[in-house]
C-alpha positions as YAML, in Angstrom:
chain: A
units: angstrom
residues:
- id: 1
  name: MET
  ca: [-33.30, -3.13, 38.93]
- id: 2
  name: VAL
  ca: [-35.39, -1.87, 41.84]
- id: 3
  name: GLN
  ca: [-33.32, -1.34, 44.96]
- id: 4
  name: LYS
  ca: [-34.41, -2.45, 48.37]
- id: 5
  name: SER
  ca: [-35.52, 0.30, 50.70]
- id: 6
  name: GLU
  ca: [-32.60, -0.25, 53.08]
- id: 7
  name: ASP
  ca: [-30.18, 0.11, 50.16]
- id: 8
  name: LYS
  ca: [-31.67, 3.46, 49.19]
- id: 9
  name: ALA
  ca: [-30.95, 4.86, 52.62]
- id: 10
  name: LYS
  ca: [-27.25, 4.11, 52.39]
- id: 11
  name: PRO
  ca: [-25.06, 6.91, 51.02]
- id: 12
  name: ALA
  ca: [-22.98, 6.07, 47.98]
- id: 13
  name: PRO
  ca: [-19.43, 5.06, 48.90]
- id: 14
  name: ARG
  ca: [-16.82, 7.71, 48.20]
- id: 15
  name: PRO
  ca: [-14.25, 6.76, 45.61]
- id: 16
  name: ARG
  ca: [-10.77, 6.17, 46.92]
- id: 17
  name: GLY
  ca: [-8.17, 8.72, 45.98]
- id: 18
  name: ARG
  ca: [-8.56, 11.66, 43.64]
- id: 19
  name: PRO
  ca: [-10.29, 11.04, 40.31]
- id: 20
  name: ARG
  ca: [-8.11, 11.39, 37.22]
- id: 21
  name: SER
  ca: [-8.41, 14.84, 35.75]
- id: 22
  name: PHE
  ca: [-6.57, 14.12, 32.50]
- id: 23
  name: ASP
  ca: [-7.29, 12.42, 29.22]
- id: 24
  name: THR
  ca: [-5.54, 9.04, 29.37]
- id: 25
  name: GLU
  ca: [-5.43, 8.58, 25.58]
- id: 26
  name: ALA
  ca: [-4.07, 12.08, 24.99]
- id: 27
  name: THR
  ca: [-1.46, 11.59, 27.69]
- id: 28
  name: LEU
  ca: [-0.37, 8.29, 26.16]
- id: 29
  name: ALA
  ca: [-0.09, 9.99, 22.77]
- id: 30
  name: GLN
  ca: [2.17, 12.67, 24.27]
- id: 31
  name: ALA
  ca: [4.34, 10.05, 25.92]
- id: 32
  name: THR
  ca: [4.53, 8.18, 22.62]
- id: 33
  name: LEU
  ca: [5.89, 11.30, 20.91]
- id: 34
  name: ALA
  ca: [8.56, 11.65, 23.60]
- id: 35
  name: PHE
  ca: [9.75, 8.07, 23.04]
- id: 36
  name: TRP
  ca: [9.53, 8.57, 19.29]
- id: 37
  name: ARG
  ca: [11.74, 11.65, 19.30]
- id: 38
  name: GLN
  ca: [14.34, 10.50, 21.81]
- id: 39
  name: GLY
  ca: [14.25, 6.70, 21.83]
- id: 40
  name: TYR
  ca: [13.41, 4.42, 24.72]
- id: 41
  name: ALA
  ca: [16.65, 4.37, 26.73]
- id: 42
  name: PRO
  ca: [17.38, 8.13, 26.70]
- id: 43
  name: THR
  ca: [13.82, 9.05, 27.70]
- id: 44
  name: SER
  ca: [13.53, 9.41, 31.47]
- id: 45
  name: MET
  ca: [10.44, 9.59, 33.62]
- id: 46
  name: ASP
  ca: [11.22, 13.28, 34.09]
- id: 47
  name: ASP
  ca: [11.16, 13.68, 30.30]
- id: 48
  name: LEU
  ca: [7.80, 11.91, 30.17]
- id: 49
  name: SER
  ca: [6.50, 14.08, 32.98]
- id: 50
  name: ALA
  ca: [7.53, 17.21, 31.07]
- id: 51
  name: ALA
  ca: [6.02, 15.89, 27.83]
- id: 52
  name: THR
  ca: [2.67, 14.99, 29.38]
- id: 53
  name: GLY
  ca: [2.38, 17.70, 32.02]
- id: 54
  name: LEU
  ca: [1.83, 15.07, 34.72]
- id: 55
  name: ASN
  ca: [3.96, 14.44, 37.77]
- id: 56
  name: ARG
  ca: [5.71, 11.12, 38.15]
- id: 57
  name: PRO
  ca: [3.30, 9.64, 40.72]
- id: 58
  name: SER
  ca: [0.40, 10.31, 38.35]
- id: 59
  name: LEU
  ca: [2.22, 8.65, 35.47]
- id: 60
  name: TYR
  ca: [3.07, 5.62, 37.59]
- id: 61
  name: GLY
  ca: [-0.51, 5.40, 38.81]
- id: 62
  name: ALA
  ca: [-2.00, 5.56, 35.33]
- id: 63
  name: PHE
  ca: [0.51, 3.60, 33.25]
- id: 64
  name: GLY
  ca: [3.05, 1.89, 35.47]
- id: 65
  name: ASP
  ca: [6.81, 2.31, 35.09]
- id: 66
  name: LYS
  ca: [8.65, 3.54, 32.00]
- id: 67
  name: HIS
  ca: [8.84, 0.07, 30.51]
- id: 68
  name: ALA
  ca: [5.10, -0.50, 30.85]
- id: 69
  name: LEU
  ca: [4.36, 2.94, 29.43]
- id: 70
  name: TYR
  ca: [6.62, 2.28, 26.45]
- id: 71
  name: LEU
  ca: [4.89, -1.00, 25.65]
- id: 72
  name: GLN
  ca: [1.53, 0.81, 25.75]
- id: 73
  name: ALA
  ca: [2.97, 3.43, 23.40]
- id: 74
  name: LEU
  ca: [4.04, 0.71, 20.96]
- id: 75
  name: ARG
  ca: [0.58, -0.85, 21.07]
- id: 76
  name: LEU
  ca: [-1.07, 2.52, 20.45]
- id: 77
  name: TYR
  ca: [1.22, 3.17, 17.50]
- id: 78
  name: THR
  ca: [0.48, -0.29, 16.08]
- id: 79
  name: GLU
  ca: [-3.28, 0.12, 16.44]
- id: 80
  name: GLN
  ca: [-3.18, 3.49, 14.69]
- id: 81
  name: SER
  ca: [-0.95, 2.10, 11.94]
- id: 82
  name: ASP
  ca: [-3.26, -0.87, 11.41]
- id: 83
  name: ALA
  ca: [-6.21, 1.51, 11.07]
- id: 84
  name: GLY
  ca: [-4.27, 3.68, 8.62]
- id: 85
  name: ILE
  ca: [-3.37, 0.73, 6.40]
- id: 86
  name: ALA
  ca: [-6.97, -0.52, 6.39]
- id: 87
  name: ALA
  ca: [-8.25, 2.95, 5.46]
- id: 88
  name: ALA
  ca: [-5.64, 3.33, 2.70]
- id: 89
  name: PHE
  ca: [-6.71, 0.06, 1.07]
- id: 90
  name: ALA
  ca: [-10.44, 0.80, 1.24]
- id: 91
  name: ASP
  ca: [-12.33, 1.25, -2.04]
- id: 92
  name: CYS
  ca: [-9.38, 1.51, -4.43]
- id: 93
  name: SER
  ca: [-7.08, -0.57, -6.59]
- id: 94
  name: LEU
  ca: [-4.10, -2.40, -5.17]
- id: 95
  name: ARG
  ca: [-1.69, 0.05, -6.78]
- id: 96
  name: ASP
  ca: [-3.50, 3.11, -5.46]
- id: 97
  name: GLY
  ca: [-3.85, 1.52, -2.04]
- id: 98
  name: LEU
  ca: [-0.15, 0.83, -1.76]
- id: 99
  name: LEU
  ca: [0.65, 4.36, -2.86]
- id: 100
  name: ARG
  ca: [-1.68, 5.64, -0.16]
- id: 101
  name: VAL
  ca: [-0.02, 3.47, 2.49]
- id: 102
  name: TYR
  ca: [3.43, 4.75, 1.63]
- id: 103
  name: ASP
  ca: [2.26, 8.35, 1.34]
- id: 104
  name: LEU
  ca: [0.64, 8.17, 4.78]
- id: 105
  name: ALA
  ca: [3.84, 6.67, 6.14]
- id: 106
  name: LEU
  ca: [5.92, 9.50, 4.71]
- id: 107
  name: GLN
  ca: [3.55, 12.06, 6.22]
- id: 108
  name: LEU
  ca: [4.05, 10.36, 9.56]
- id: 109
  name: TYR
  ca: [7.81, 10.05, 9.24]
- id: 110
  name: TYR
  ca: [8.27, 13.69, 8.15]
- id: 111
  name: PRO
  ca: [6.12, 15.80, 10.51]
- id: 112
  name: ALA
  ca: [5.72, 19.43, 9.48]
- id: 113
  name: GLY
  ca: [8.14, 21.73, 11.28]
- id: 114
  name: GLU
  ca: [10.13, 18.88, 12.85]
- id: 115
  name: ALA
  ca: [13.11, 16.75, 11.98]
- id: 116
  name: ALA
  ca: [12.35, 13.46, 10.26]
- id: 117
  name: ARG
  ca: [11.57, 10.83, 12.88]
- id: 118
  name: GLY
  ca: [10.87, 7.68, 10.88]
- id: 119
  name: CYS
  ca: [8.86, 4.86, 12.41]
- id: 120
  name: LEU
  ca: [8.50, 4.44, 16.17]
- id: 121
  name: LEU
  ca: [8.87, 0.66, 15.88]
- id: 122
  name: ILE
  ca: [11.83, 0.57, 13.50]
- id: 123
  name: GLY
  ca: [13.53, 3.60, 15.04]
- id: 124
  name: THR
  ca: [13.24, 2.76, 18.74]
- id: 125
  name: ALA
  ca: [11.93, -0.75, 19.42]
- id: 126
  name: ALA
  ca: [14.38, -2.45, 17.05]
- id: 127
  name: THR
  ca: [17.33, -1.21, 19.10]
- id: 128
  name: GLU
  ca: [15.85, -2.53, 22.36]
- id: 129
  name: ALA
  ca: [14.52, -5.85, 21.05]
- id: 130
  name: PRO
  ca: [17.76, -7.90, 21.33]
- id: 131
  name: ARG
  ca: [17.89, -7.44, 25.12]
- id: 132
  name: ASP
  ca: [14.21, -7.08, 26.03]
- id: 133
  name: GLU
  ca: [11.86, -9.98, 25.37]
- id: 134
  name: ALA
  ca: [8.64, -7.99, 25.87]
- id: 135
  name: ILE
  ca: [9.71, -5.29, 23.43]
- id: 136
  name: ARG
  ca: [10.95, -7.91, 20.96]
- id: 137
  name: LYS
  ca: [7.58, -9.67, 21.07]
- id: 138
  name: GLN
  ca: [5.64, -6.44, 20.58]
- id: 139
  name: LEU
  ca: [7.89, -5.44, 17.68]
- id: 140
  name: GLY
  ca: [7.53, -8.83, 16.03]
- id: 141
  name: ASP
  ca: [3.76, -8.94, 16.51]
- id: 142
  name: SER
  ca: [3.41, -5.45, 15.04]
- id: 143
  name: LEU
  ca: [5.55, -6.12, 11.98]
- id: 144
  name: ARG
  ca: [3.85, -9.44, 11.32]
- id: 145
  name: GLY
  ca: [0.52, -7.70, 11.57]
- id: 146
  name: PHE
  ca: [1.51, -5.16, 8.93]
- id: 147
  name: ASN
  ca: [2.70, -7.96, 6.68]
- id: 148
  name: ALA
  ca: [-0.59, -9.82, 7.16]
- id: 149
  name: ALA
  ca: [-2.51, -6.72, 6.08]
- id: 150
  name: PHE
  ca: [-0.47, -6.53, 2.87]
- id: 151
  name: GLU
  ca: [-0.94, -10.23, 2.22]
- id: 152
  name: GLN
  ca: [-4.70, -10.03, 2.71]
- id: 153
  name: ARG
  ca: [-4.98, -7.18, 0.21]
- id: 154
  name: LEU
  ca: [-2.81, -9.05, -2.28]
- id: 155
  name: ARG
  ca: [-5.03, -12.13, -2.00]
- id: 156
  name: GLU
  ca: [-8.02, -9.95, -2.77]
- id: 157
  name: ALA
  ca: [-6.15, -8.60, -5.80]
- id: 158
  name: VAL
  ca: [-5.65, -12.14, -7.08]
- id: 159
  name: LYS
  ca: [-9.36, -12.90, -6.63]
- id: 160
  name: THR
  ca: [-10.39, -9.78, -8.53]
- id: 161
  name: GLY
  ca: [-7.88, -10.31, -11.34]
- id: 162
  name: GLU
  ca: [-5.60, -7.40, -10.48]
- id: 163
  name: LEU
  ca: [-2.79, -9.94, -10.08]
- id: 164
  name: PRO
  ca: [-2.25, -13.26, -11.89]
- id: 165
  name: ALA
  ca: [-3.70, -16.35, -10.24]
- id: 166
  name: ARG
  ca: [-0.25, -17.89, -9.69]
- id: 167
  name: THR
  ca: [1.11, -14.84, -7.84]
- id: 168
  name: ASP
  ca: [3.10, -15.69, -4.73]
- id: 169
  name: VAL
  ca: [1.24, -13.30, -2.44]
- id: 170
  name: ALA
  ca: [3.34, -14.19, 0.61]
- id: 171
  name: ILE
  ca: [6.57, -13.09, -1.08]
- id: 172
  name: ARG
  ca: [5.01, -9.94, -2.50]
- id: 173
  name: ALA
  ca: [3.62, -9.06, 0.91]
- id: 174
  name: GLN
  ca: [7.13, -9.39, 2.31]
- id: 175
  name: LEU
  ca: [8.36, -7.10, -0.46]
- id: 176
  name: ALA
  ca: [5.66, -4.51, 0.30]
- id: 177
  name: SER
  ca: [6.63, -4.63, 3.98]
- id: 178
  name: ALA
  ca: [10.32, -4.35, 3.12]
- id: 179
  name: VAL
  ca: [9.69, -1.16, 1.16]
- id: 180
  name: LEU
  ca: [7.81, 0.29, 4.15]
- id: 181
  name: HIS
  ca: [10.58, -0.67, 6.59]
- id: 182
  name: SER
  ca: [13.28, 0.71, 4.31]
- id: 183
  name: ILE
  ca: [11.46, 4.03, 4.04]
- id: 184
  name: ALA
  ca: [11.13, 4.15, 7.81]
- id: 185
  name: LEU
  ca: [14.81, 3.47, 8.44]
- id: 186
  name: ARG
  ca: [16.08, 5.83, 5.79]
- id: 187
  name: ALA
  ca: [13.79, 8.62, 6.96]
- id: 188
  name: ARG
  ca: [15.27, 8.21, 10.44]
- id: 189
  name: ALA
  ca: [18.73, 8.40, 8.85]
- id: 190
  name: GLY
  ca: [17.90, 11.73, 7.21]
- id: 191
  name: ASP
  ca: [17.23, 10.83, 3.57]
- id: 192
  name: ALA
  ca: [15.21, 13.37, 1.61]
- id: 193
  name: ARG
  ca: [11.49, 12.76, 1.51]
- id: 194
  name: GLN
  ca: [11.42, 13.10, -2.28]
- id: 195
  name: GLU
  ca: [13.94, 10.28, -2.64]
- id: 196
  name: LEU
  ca: [11.88, 7.99, -0.46]
- id: 197
  name: ALA
  ca: [8.70, 8.87, -2.31]
- id: 198
  name: ALA
  ca: [10.43, 7.74, -5.51]
- id: 199
  name: LEU
  ca: [11.52, 4.54, -3.78]
- id: 200
  name: ALA
  ca: [7.94, 3.93, -2.69]
- id: 201
  name: ARG
  ca: [6.62, 4.33, -6.24]
- id: 202
  name: ALA
  ca: [9.25, 1.89, -7.54]
- id: 203
  name: GLY
  ca: [8.29, -0.55, -4.81]
- id: 204
  name: VAL
  ca: [4.62, -0.36, -5.80]
- id: 205
  name: GLU
  ca: [5.50, -1.19, -9.38]
- id: 206
  name: MET
  ca: [7.46, -4.25, -8.25]
- id: 207
  name: VAL
  ca: [4.67, -5.49, -6.00]
- id: 208
  name: CYS
  ca: [2.02, -4.95, -8.66]
- id: 209
  name: ALA
  ca: [4.05, -6.21, -11.63]
...
């Protein structure tokens, strides 16, 4: 659009405040790790400041209070998990896809050089959900989303003949989700990764039977 001559003579307005000099997504990822390792309640704003390298006013300005930041962390985790499930199911059989999903989950739950941390949702949000409606809603939406992804892939398996036409895909999707949630909880409780990998393989055989 061509500006009017009088507009060209006006200097550009100066932005209010100092521009952000940090990567918002990277900062949110660091805050997510702090919640993941310690849980929601024990994690203070000072802990989040130390984890992200930002002072408290900067954190408040970018994300809001601790509660708002935690909800954003849950959404980030859910979005990344959704993308991981979709990628695991791409261009492979149902059985191989499920094995990929569980293997990716175990990689996430057992980070190299750190104690097992399980799933952010199961390990931290589940404990807060009974007394916090916003967290309960986010937890429920996330878990239902994972279940929907399993169900969609199972329906495709029925269409392609990988599963019998009369398969109850809703129940099998619930079973696939239950295996994932069990792995997450038991990883948080300290079970050996090898044991949970064996559980995952058994779960795949039940879902695909």
